C-alpha positions in Angstrom: 4.4 -17.9 8.0 6.6 -15.3 8.9 5.9 -11.6 9.1 7.7 -11.1 5.8 6.0 -13.4 4.1 2.6 -11.7 5.2 4.0 -8.2 4.5 4.9 -9.8 0.9 1.5 -11.3 -0.1 0.1 -7.7 1.1 2.4 -5.0 -0.8 2.1 -7.8 -3.7 -1.7 -7.9 -4.2 -1.8 -4.0 -3.0 1.2 -3.4 -6.1 -0.3 -5.7 -8.3 -4.2 -5.5 -8.0 -4.1 -9.1 -8.2 -7.5 -11.1 -7.1 -6.9 -13.7 -4.3 -6.9 -16.9 -6.6 -4.1 -15.7 -8.3 -2.1 -15.3 -4.7 -3.3 -19.1 -3.5 -1.0 -20.5 -6.7 1.7 -18.1 -6.4 2.3 -18.5 -2.3 0.9 -21.7 -2.3 -1.3 -21.0 0.9 -5.0 -21.4 0.7 -7.6 -18.7 0.1 -8.6 -18.0 3.7 -4.5 -17.8 4.9 -4.2 -15.0 2.1 -7.0 -13.2 3.0 -6.5 -13.9 7.1 -3.0 -12.7 6.9 -3.7 -9.7 4.1 -6.4 -8.4 6.8 -3.6 -8.4 9.4 -1.3 -6.7 7.5 -3.6 -4.4 6.2 -4.8 -3.1 10.0 -1.7 -3.0 11.0 -0.9 -0.1 8.7 -4.0 1.4 9.2 -3.2 1.3 12.9 0.2 3.0 12.1 -0.6 5.1 9.4 0.5 7.9 11.5 4.3 6.5 11.4 4.4 4.9 8.2 2.7 7.9 5.9 3.5 11.6 5.7 1.1 14.2 6.0 0.5 16.2 3.0 1.8 19.7 2.9 0.0 22.4 0.6 2.4 23.7 -1.8 2.4 27.6 -1.8 0.8 29.9 -4.5 4.2 31.4 -5.1 6.2 28.5 -5.6 9.0 28.0 -8.2 9.4 24.4 -8.0 9.3 23.0 -11.6 7.5 19.7 -10.3 4.8 22.1 -9.7 4.4 24.3 -12.8 1.8 22.0 -14.6 -0.7 22.4 -11.5 -1.0 26.2 -11.7 -4.3 27.9 -12.5 -4.1 29.4 -15.5 
């Protein structure tokens, strides 16, 4: 199985919250294979999290950005 299919399986499971049995039917691989490659991609994402995921930046209290107006304390 190539890396594109492994990542597709991982993203499909994460995005749609589907079970292993559904993935067996969709990708025509055994449950063990689906599980093995999901774990491999998940471990790779965890190891690369500092490069893949952005650290959150706090929103300043005096921010006038409209998207944050709903989160201000009254």
